[in-house]
Structure formats: C-alpha cells, structure tokens
TORPA-4810 file (N, C-alpha, C, O; in nm, 3 decimals):
<nodes>
NODE_1_2.297_-5.293_1.078_2.329_-5.152_1.099_2.207_-5.069_1.059_2.159_-5.079_0.946_M
NODE_2_2.158_-4.988_1.151_2.042_-4.903_1.124_2.085_-4.758_1.111_2.175_-4.711_1.181_T
NODE_3_2.019_-4.691_1.023_2.047_-4.548_1.004_1.943_-4.469_1.081_1.823_-4.489_1.065_I
NODE_4_1.991_-4.382_1.163_1.902_-4.297_1.242_1.858_-4.177_1.160_1.940_-4.104_1.105_K
NODE_5_1.726_-4.158_1.152_1.674_-4.046_1.075_1.671_-3.922_1.163_1.622_-3.925_1.276_K
NODE_6_1.723_-3.814_1.110_1.720_-3.687_1.181_1.596_-3.609_1.140_1.563_-3.599_1.022_L
NODE_7_1.530_-3.556_1.238_1.410_-3.476_1.210_1.453_-3.332_1.185_1.523_-3.272_1.266_K
NODE_8_1.410_-3.278_1.073_1.443_-3.140_1.040_1.363_-3.045_1.127_1.245_-3.069_1.154_L
NODE_9_1.426_-2.939_1.168_1.357_-2.840_1.250_1.304_-2.729_1.161_1.371_-2.682_1.070_K
NODE_10_1.183_-2.689_1.190_1.119_-2.582_1.114_1.106_-2.461_1.204_1.048_-2.469_1.312_H
NODE_11_1.160_-2.349_1.159_1.156_-2.227_1.239_1.041_-2.140_1.192_1.029_-2.112_1.073_Y
NODE_12_0.957_-2.098_1.284_0.845_-2.012_1.251_0.839_-1.898_1.352_0.848_-1.920_1.473_S
NODE_13_0.825_-1.778_1.301_0.815_-1.662_1.390_0.677_-1.663_1.454_0.579_-1.698_1.389_I
NODE_14_0.671_-1.626_1.579_0.543_-1.622_1.651_0.449_-1.522_1.585_0.493_-1.424_1.525_K
NODE_15_0.321_-1.549_1.598_0.221_-1.458_1.543_0.232_-1.322_1.610_0.257_-1.312_1.730_E
NODE_16_0.214_-1.218_1.531_0.221_-1.082_1.585_0.090_-1.045_1.653_-0.017_-1.092_1.615_N
NODE_17_0.101_-0.962_1.752_-0.020_-0.909_1.813_-0.075_-0.799_1.723_0.001_-0.735_1.650_K
NODE_18_-0.207_-0.776_1.725_-0.263_-0.670_1.641_-0.211_-0.532_1.677_-0.222_-0.439_1.597_P
NODE_19_-0.156_-0.515_1.798_-0.107_-0.384_1.839_0.032_-0.355_1.785_0.083_-0.245_1.804_T
NODE_20_0.096_-0.453_1.719_0.230_-0.431_1.666_0.231_-0.337_1.545_0.336_-0.286_1.507_D
NODE_21_0.115_-0.315_1.486_0.107_-0.231_1.368_0.113_-0.084_1.406_0.053_-0.041_1.505_S
NODE_22_0.185_-0.007_1.328_0.191_0.137_1.349_0.134_0.207_1.226_0.099_0.142_1.127_S
NODE_23_0.125_0.337_1.232_0.068_0.417_1.124_0.180_0.497_1.058_0.264_0.556_1.125_W
NODE_24_0.180_0.498_0.924_0.283_0.566_0.847_0.215_0.672_0.760_0.117_0.643_0.691_V
NODE_25_0.267_0.794_0.764_0.214_0.904_0.685_0.306_0.929_0.566_0.427_0.949_0.585_L
NODE_26_0.251_0.928_0.445_0.330_0.951_0.323_0.269_1.067_0.247_0.149_1.068_0.220_I
NODE_27_0.353_1.165_0.213_0.309_1.279_0.133_0.339_1.248_-0.014_0.455_1.228_-0.050_D
NODE_28_0.236_1.244_-0.098_0.252_1.206_-0.239_0.280_1.324_-0.330_0.285_1.307_-0.452_A
NODE_29_0.300_1.442_-0.274_0.321_1.561_-0.357_0.451_1.549_-0.435_0.557_1.525_-0.377_E
NODE_30_0.443_1.567_-0.567_0.557_1.561_-0.660_0.630_1.427_-0.655_0.750_1.422_-0.684_D
NODE_31_0.562_1.318_-0.619_0.621_1.185_-0.622_0.577_1.115_-0.750_0.465_1.137_-0.797_Q
NODE_32_0.663_1.032_-0.806_0.627_0.953_-0.922_0.536_0.839_-0.878_0.562_0.776_-0.775_T
NODE_33_0.432_0.814_-0.953_0.328_0.719_-0.913_0.383_0.578_-0.887_0.350_0.518_-0.785_L
NODE_34_0.463_0.526_-0.976_0.513_0.390_-0.962_0.607_0.373_-0.844_0.596_0.276_-0.769_G
NODE_35_0.699_0.466_-0.827_0.795_0.458_-0.717_0.725_0.475_-0.583_0.760_0.408_-0.485_R
NODE_36_0.629_0.563_-0.578_0.550_0.583_-0.456_0.472_0.456_-0.422_0.467_0.415_-0.305_L
NODE_37_0.411_0.394_-0.522_0.329_0.276_-0.500_0.411_0.156_-0.455_0.364_0.077_-0.373_S
NODE_38_0.533_0.141_-0.505_0.615_0.029_-0.459_0.652_0.045_-0.312_0.653_-0.053_-0.238_T
NODE_39_0.681_0.168_-0.270_0.712_0.190_-0.128_0.590_0.164_-0.040_0.602_0.106_0.068_N
NODE_40_0.472_0.205_-0.086_0.350_0.181_-0.009_0.322_0.031_0.000_0.286_-0.018_0.107_I
NODE_41_0.338_-0.041_-0.110_0.313_-0.185_-0.109_0.410_-0.258_-0.016_0.369_-0.351_0.053_A
NODE_42_0.535_-0.218_-0.013_0.633_-0.280_0.078_0.595_-0.258_0.223_0.608_-0.349_0.305_M
NODE_43_0.548_-0.138_0.256_0.509_-0.109_0.394_0.384_-0.187_0.431_0.374_-0.239_0.542_I
NODE_44_0.287_-0.195_0.340_0.163_-0.270_0.367_0.191_-0.419_0.388_0.129_-0.482_0.473_L
NODE_45_0.284_-0.475_0.310_0.318_-0.617_0.325_0.404_-0.642_0.448_0.403_-0.752_0.502_M
NODE_46_0.477_-0.540_0.493_0.565_-0.556_0.609_0.705_-0.599_0.572_0.779_-0.645_0.658_G
NODE_47_0.742_-0.586_0.444_0.874_-0.630_0.401_0.986_-0.540_0.453_1.103_-0.574_0.440_K
NODE_48_0.951_-0.426_0.509_1.052_-0.337_0.565_1.081_-0.370_0.711_1.160_-0.301_0.775_N
NODE_49_1.019_-0.474_0.765_1.037_-0.512_0.905_1.118_-0.642_0.914_1.113_-0.725_0.824_K
NODE_50_1.192_-0.657_1.023_1.270_-0.781_1.037_1.183_-0.904_1.068_1.226_-1.017_1.046_P
NODE_51_1.061_-0.883_1.116_0.974_-0.996_1.150_0.870_-1.021_1.041_0.756_-1.054_1.071_N
NODE_52_0.908_-1.005_0.914_0.818_-1.024_0.800_0.782_-1.172_0.786_0.869_-1.259_0.788_Y
NODE_53_0.653_-1.198_0.773_0.602_-1.332_0.747_0.514_-1.323_0.622_0.422_-1.242_0.620_I
NODE_54_0.541_-1.403_0.519_0.462_-1.391_0.396_0.314_-1.425_0.413_0.230_-1.372_0.341_P
NODE_55_0.281_-1.513_0.507_0.143_-1.557_0.523_0.072_-1.492_0.640_-0.027_-1.546_0.690_N
NODE_56_0.122_-1.377_0.686_0.060_-1.309_0.799_0.056_-1.159_0.770_0.133_-1.108_0.688_D
NODE_57_-0.034_-1.091_0.836_-0.050_-0.947_0.818_0.046_-0.875_0.911_0.011_-0.845_1.026_L
NODE_58_0.169_-0.846_0.864_0.271_-0.785_0.948_0.297_-0.639_0.913_0.378_-0.574_0.979_T
NODE_59_0.231_-0.586_0.811_0.258_-0.450_0.766_0.191_-0.344_0.851_0.113_-0.374_0.941_G
NODE_60_0.223_-0.219_0.821_0.168_-0.105_0.892_0.051_-0.046_0.813_0.029_-0.079_0.697_D
NODE_61_-0.025_0.040_0.880_-0.131_0.115_0.814_-0.069_0.238_0.750_0.009_0.308_0.814_T
NODE_62_-0.104_0.266_0.625_-0.044_0.375_0.550_-0.149_0.480_0.520_-0.259_0.449_0.473_V
NODE_63_-0.114_0.607_0.547_-0.199_0.721_0.513_-0.125_0.799_0.404_-0.012_0.843_0.424_I
NODE_64_-0.190_0.817_0.290_-0.131_0.892_0.179_-0.209_1.022_0.165_-0.330_1.021_0.147_V
NODE_65_-0.138_1.134_0.172_-0.202_1.265_0.155_-0.151_1.327_0.025_-0.048_1.285_-0.030_I
NODE_66_-0.222_1.427_-0.024_-0.191_1.498_-0.149_-0.186_1.403_-0.268_-0.095_1.411_-0.351_N
NODE_67_-0.283_1.313_-0.277_-0.288_1.218_-0.389_-0.314_1.289_-0.521_-0.277_1.238_-0.627_A
NODE_68_-0.377_1.404_-0.517_-0.406_1.475_-0.641_-0.281_1.542_-0.700_-0.286_1.592_-0.812_S
NODE_69_-0.171_1.543_-0.626_-0.049_1.607_-0.675_0.058_1.506_-0.715_0.175_1.541_-0.730_K
NODE_70_0.018_1.378_-0.733_0.113_1.277_-0.776_0.145_1.299_-0.923_0.062_1.349_-0.999_V
NODE_71_0.266_1.262_-0.963_0.308_1.287_-1.102_0.339_1.155_-1.172_0.364_1.053_-1.108_S
NODE_72_0.336_1.160_-1.303_0.378_1.048_-1.387_0.477_1.101_-1.489_0.480_1.221_-1.517_V
NODE_73_0.557_1.012_-1.544_0.661_1.055_-1.637_0.612_1.045_-1.782_0.515_0.974_-1.811_T
NODE_74_0.678_1.114_-1.868_0.649_1.107_-2.011_0.512_1.164_-2.046_0.467_1.263_-1.988_G
NODE_75_0.447_1.100_-2.144_0.317_1.146_-2.190_0.202_1.073_-2.121_0.088_1.080_-2.167_K
NODE_76_0.232_1.003_-2.011_0.129_0.924_-1.944_0.016_1.009_-1.889_-0.097_0.961_-1.876_K
NODE_77_0.043_1.134_-1.858_-0.062_1.220_-1.802_-0.181_1.232_-1.898_-0.295_1.242_-1.853_H
NODE_78_-0.154_1.230_-2.027_-0.261_1.243_-2.125_-0.295_1.112_-2.195_-0.404_1.098_-2.250_F
NODE_79_-0.203_1.013_-2.195_-0.224_0.892_-2.271_-0.264_0.770_-2.188_-0.322_0.676_-2.242_Q
NODE_80_-0.236_0.768_-2.059_-0.266_0.651_-1.976_-0.416_0.637_-1.957_-0.486_0.734_-1.927_K
NODE_81_-0.467_0.513_-1.976_-0.609_0.487_-1.961_-0.632_0.373_-1.863_-0.549_0.284_-1.848_T
NODE_82_-0.746_0.378_-1.795_-0.790_0.273_-1.704_-0.917_0.213_-1.763_-1.017_0.283_-1.782_Y
NODE_83_-0.913_0.082_-1.794_-1.024_0.016_-1.862_-1.093_-0.078_-1.764_-1.027_-0.155_-1.695_I
NODE_84_-1.226_-0.070_-1.759_-1.304_-0.164_-1.678_-1.414_-0.224_-1.763_-1.465_-0.159_-1.855_S
NODE_85_-1.451_-0.347_-1.732_-1.550_-0.419_-1.811_-1.630_-0.508_-1.719_-1.573_-0.574_-1.632_H
NODE_86_-1.763_-0.512_-1.736_-1.848_-0.595_-1.651_-1.888_-0.726_-1.719_-1.975_-0.797_-1.668_T
NODE_87_-1.827_-0.759_-1.831_-1.855_-0.877_-1.910_-1.991_-0.873_-1.981_-2.032_-0.973_-2.041_M
NODE_88_-2.058_-0.764_-1.976_-2.181_-0.746_-2.054_-2.142_-0.677_-2.185_-2.049_-0.597_-2.187_R
NODE_89_-2.210_-0.706_-2.292_-2.177_-0.643_-2.420_-2.192_-0.491_-2.414_-2.295_-0.439_-2.370_P
NODE_90_-2.091_-0.421_-2.457_-2.094_-0.276_-2.460_-2.069_-0.209_-2.327_-2.097_-0.090_-2.311_G
NODE_91_-2.016_-0.283_-2.229_-1.999_-0.224_-2.095_-1.856_-0.178_-2.069_-1.822_-0.148_-1.955_S
NODE_92_-1.772_-0.173_-2.170_-1.635_-0.129_-2.152_-1.631_0.020_-2.120_-1.686_0.102_-2.194_T
NODE_93_-1.566_0.054_-2.008_-1.550_0.194_-1.970_-1.403_0.229_-1.974_-1.319_0.159_-1.917_K
NODE_94_-1.371_0.336_-2.041_-1.234_0.383_-2.052_-1.225_0.518_-1.985_-1.296_0.612_-2.021_V
NODE_95_-1.137_0.527_-1.885_-1.116_0.654_-1.815_-0.970_0.695_-1.829_-0.881_0.611_-1.815_R
NODE_96_-0.947_0.822_-1.854_-0.811_0.871_-1.873_-0.752_0.918_-1.740_-0.824_0.960_-1.649_K
NODE_97_-0.620_0.911_-1.731_-0.549_0.955_-1.611_-0.575_1.103_-1.585_-0.595_1.143_-1.470_F
NODE_98_-0.576_1.184_-1.690_-0.594_1.328_-1.674_-0.731_1.361_-1.616_-0.744_1.459_-1.542_S
NODE_99_-0.835_1.282_-1.647_-0.967_1.304_-1.588_-0.972_1.254_-1.444_-1.031_1.319_-1.357_D
NODE_100_-0.911_1.138_-1.419_-0.915_1.080_-1.285_-0.835_1.161_-1.183_-0.873_1.167_-1.066_L
NODE_101_-0.726_1.224_-1.226_-0.644_1.300_-1.131_-0.721_1.422_-1.080_-0.694_1.471_-0.970_I
NODE_102_-0.817_1.471_-1.159_-0.901_1.583_-1.116_-1.021_1.535_-1.035_-1.057_1.598_-0.935_D
NODE_103_-1.084_1.425_-1.077_-1.210_1.382_-1.016_-1.193_1.281_-0.903_-1.259_1.292_-0.800_N
NODE_104_-1.104_1.182_-0.921_-1.092_1.073_-0.824_-0.947_1.028_-0.812_-0.914_0.918_-0.855_N
NODE_105_-0.858_1.111_-0.754_-0.716_1.073_-0.747_-0.689_0.956_-0.653_-0.585_0.891_-0.665_P
NODE_106_-0.782_0.928_-0.560_-0.762_0.816_-0.469_-0.763_0.683_-0.545_-0.689_0.591_-0.510_E
NODE_107_-0.847_0.675_-0.649_-0.858_0.553_-0.729_-0.725_0.518_-0.796_-0.689_0.401_-0.804_F
NODE_108_-0.653_0.619_-0.842_-0.527_0.595_-0.914_-0.426_0.526_-0.824_-0.365_0.427_-0.863_I
NODE_109_-0.408_0.577_-0.703_-0.310_0.518_-0.612_-0.357_0.382_-0.562_-0.277_0.289_-0.552_I
NODE_110_-0.487_0.369_-0.531_-0.539_0.241_-0.484_-0.521_0.132_-0.590_-0.480_0.020_-0.558_M
NODE_111_-0.550_0.163_-0.715_-0.537_0.065_-0.823_-0.392_0.027_-0.847_-0.361_-0.089_-0.872_K
NODE_112_-0.303_0.124_-0.839_-0.161_0.098_-0.861_-0.104_0.012_-0.749_-0.028_-0.082_-0.776_C
NODE_113_-0.138_0.041_-0.625_-0.088_-0.037_-0.512_-0.149_-0.177_-0.513_-0.080_-0.274_-0.481_V
NODE_114_-0.276_-0.188_-0.549_-0.342_-0.319_-0.553_-0.271_-0.413_-0.651_-0.262_-0.533_-0.624_K
NODE_115_-0.223_-0.360_-0.762_-0.151_-0.442_-0.858_-0.016_-0.489_-0.809_0.040_-0.583_-0.864_G
NODE_116_0.039_-0.424_-0.706_0.170_-0.461_-0.653_0.162_-0.551_-0.531_0.265_-0.597_-0.481_M
NODE_117_0.043_-0.577_-0.482_0.026_-0.666_-0.367_0.009_-0.810_-0.417_-0.024_-0.832_-0.533_L
NODE_118_0.031_-0.908_-0.328_0.012_-1.047_-0.370_-0.133_-1.074_-0.409_-0.224_-1.010_-0.358_P
NODE_119_-0.152_-1.170_-0.497_-0.287_-1.199_-0.547_-0.350_-1.310_-0.462_-0.362_-1.424_-0.507_K
NODE_120_-0.391_-1.276_-0.340_-0.456_-1.372_-0.252_-0.550_-1.299_-0.158_-0.569_-1.178_-0.170_N
NODE_121_-0.609_-1.371_-0.063_-0.705_-1.311_0.029_-0.640_-1.211_0.123_-0.706_-1.119_0.171_K
NODE_122_-0.513_-1.228_0.148_-0.442_-1.138_0.239_-0.428_-0.998_0.178_-0.419_-0.899_0.251_L
NODE_123_-0.426_-0.990_0.046_-0.412_-0.860_-0.021_-0.531_-0.770_0.008_-0.515_-0.648_0.021_A
NODE_124_-0.650_-0.827_0.019_-0.768_-0.746_0.050_-0.758_-0.687_0.189_-0.798_-0.573_0.212_A
NODE_125_-0.705_-0.764_0.283_-0.687_-0.713_0.419_-0.577_-0.607_0.424_-0.586_-0.512_0.502_R
NODE_126_-0.473_-0.623_0.342_-0.367_-0.522_0.336_-0.421_-0.393_0.276_-0.387_-0.284_0.322_M
NODE_127_-0.504_-0.405_0.173_-0.558_-0.287_0.106_-0.652_-0.208_0.195_-0.668_-0.087_0.177_L
NODE_128_-0.715_-0.274_0.292_-0.800_-0.202_0.387_-0.718_-0.112_0.478_-0.771_-0.018_0.537_K
NODE_129_-0.589_-0.140_0.491_-0.501_-0.058_0.574_-0.443_0.061_0.500_-0.362_0.135_0.556_R
NODE_130_-0.482_0.080_0.376_-0.435_0.194_0.297_-0.544_0.301_0.295_-0.656_0.275_0.250_L
NODE_131_-0.511_0.420_0.343_-0.604_0.533_0.345_-0.545_0.641_0.256_-0.436_0.691_0.281_K
NODE_132_-0.619_0.677_0.150_-0.570_0.775_0.052_-0.661_0.896_0.053_-0.783_0.883_0.051_V
NODE_133_-0.600_1.016_0.057_-0.676_1.142_0.059_-0.619_1.236_-0.046_-0.497_1.245_-0.064_Y
NODE_134_-0.709_1.305_-0.116_-0.668_1.393_-0.226_-0.593_1.515_-0.175_-0.498_1.560_-0.238_A
NODE_135_-0.635_1.570_-0.062_-0.572_1.689_-0.008_-0.478_1.658_0.106_-0.443_1.542_0.130_G
NODE_136_-0.437_1.762_0.177_-0.342_1.743_0.288_-0.413_1.717_0.421_-0.347_1.691_0.521_S
NODE_137_-0.545_1.723_0.422_-0.623_1.697_0.545_-0.657_1.548_0.554_-0.692_1.486_0.454_E
NODE_138_-0.647_1.493_0.675_-0.691_1.355_0.697_-0.742_1.342_0.840_-0.697_1.414_0.929_H
NODE_139_-0.838_1.250_0.864_-0.900_1.237_0.996_-0.826_1.144_1.091_-0.885_1.102_1.191_P
NODE_140_-0.701_1.108_1.064_-0.630_1.010_1.145_-0.521_1.072_1.231_-0.420_1.007_1.260_H
NODE_141_-0.539_1.195_1.271_-0.436_1.261_1.352_-0.420_1.193_1.488_-0.310_1.190_1.543_A
NODE_142_-0.528_1.140_1.542_-0.522_1.075_1.673_-0.436_0.948_1.668_-0.365_0.919_1.764_A
NODE_143_-0.442_0.874_1.558_-0.363_0.752_1.547_-0.215_0.783_1.533_-0.130_0.707_1.580_Q
NODE_144_-0.183_0.894_1.468_-0.043_0.931_1.449_0.017_0.992_1.574_0.138_0.984_1.593_L
NODE_145_-0.064_1.051_1.660_-0.013_1.120_1.778_-0.047_1.046_1.907_-0.087_1.109_2.005_K
NODE_146_-0.031_0.913_1.909_-0.058_0.842_2.034_0.052_0.875_2.133_0.170_0.881_2.097_S
NODE_147_0.014_0.897_2.258_0.102_0.954_2.359_0.223_0.873_2.399_0.334_0.927_2.395_G
NODE_148_0.208_0.744_2.439_0.319_0.675_2.501_0.415_0.611_2.402_0.529_0.583_2.439_N
NODE_149_0.376_0.587_2.279_0.469_0.525_2.185_0.538_0.633_2.103_0.473_0.705_2.027_K
NODE_150_0.668_0.644_2.120_0.742_0.748_2.048_0.764_0.710_1.902_0.772_0.798_1.816_A
NODE_151_0.773_0.579_1.873_0.802_0.537_1.736_0.677_0.512_1.654_0.687_0.460_1.543_D
NODE_152_0.560_0.547_1.705_0.437_0.519_1.636_0.417_0.607_1.513_0.364_0.561_1.412_N
NODE_153_0.460_0.733_1.520_0.445_0.823_1.404_0.572_0.816_1.320_0.683_0.842_1.366_K
NODE_154_0.551_0.779_1.196_0.662_0.772_1.103_0.624_0.845_0.977_0.519_0.817_0.918_K
NODE_155_0.705_0.936_0.935_0.683_1.003_0.808_0.787_0.950_0.710_0.907_0.951_0.739_E
NODE_156_0.741_0.904_0.597_0.829_0.840_0.501_0.843_0.929_0.381_0.744_0.976_0.325_V
NODE_157_0.966_0.953_0.341_0.993_1.023_0.217_1.036_0.919_0.116_1.136_0.850_0.137_N
NODE_158_0.963_0.905_0.008_0.990_0.796_-0.085_1.085_0.837_-0.197_1.068_0.794_-0.311_S
NODE_159_1.183_0.919_-0.167_1.282_0.960_-0.267_1.404_0.869_-0.269_1.510_0.911_-0.314_D
NODE_160_1.391_0.745_-0.221_1.506_0.657_-0.206_1.570_0.627_-0.337_1.669_0.554_-0.343_N
</nodes>
C-alpha cells in the first residue's frame, strides 16, 4: 500500500505594475506626530490595500503638507531630543524638537515614519515615496490632478 503525497499549493499575488501607485495628500496641521506617522507608514507599505504583499512595493506616494504645524502631546515640545552620533569621539549631536520644528520640520516627520517602516532594503524605497513640505505649497499638483483617473487624488484625514 503506497501513500500518495499531495503537493501543497502556494498562492501568490501577481506583481503590481508601477502605474498602480497613486498619490495621497495629507495635511499635518494640528495632527499628533505619532498618529500621523502611523497612517503615513501604513499607506507607504500598502497595508490599506487589498493586494498588499509584504515583499513588494505596493504602497502609494504620500505628500505631507504643513509639517511645521504638527503637534506633540505633553511636554515633548520642549523635552524631546534627537541624538545623532558618527562614532567619532565627541561627535554626539543633540537637537531639540522645539528647535527642529522651526528650522527643519521635514526631518521630524521623516525620522518618525522611518522608524515605523520595516528594517530592510524595501524601506529605503518606501521612504523615497514620502514627500514632506513645511508649508502648504508643494510642487506635485500635476500628479494629484491627472485627468483620466478619478480615484488618483486622495486626501486623507488622519483623525481615525
């Protein structure tokens, strides 16, 4: 008597075309930094889509405006610090949130979102799809207003 071995079937979603990606506009005014960053990271990874693949770039391109008006809770505005070190003696740089929000608010959102993305080579490609601007002006109006696709422009309110 022989036992017949059954071959297991593996289901894999077909690779997405590069044109499947759309552009998402997010206004960061009066949004909490952490909650805003989790929503941005989910969109960049593509976890909000039914055809999400962990090992493929399925997310959308995200444009964040009004980054200088993002808020944090508690005393973080004055106490939160960003530390960088080049491994050379005496090269530790400490920058405060209150200074960065005035001088370089794009860095705050980029660093926060980068920490929420997977730690692999795909994260660098996802981070290239994040465009952060301190004010309400951005140069990507043409991508948001493409003529024939009605669902291409999406404005996301992250108050979920």
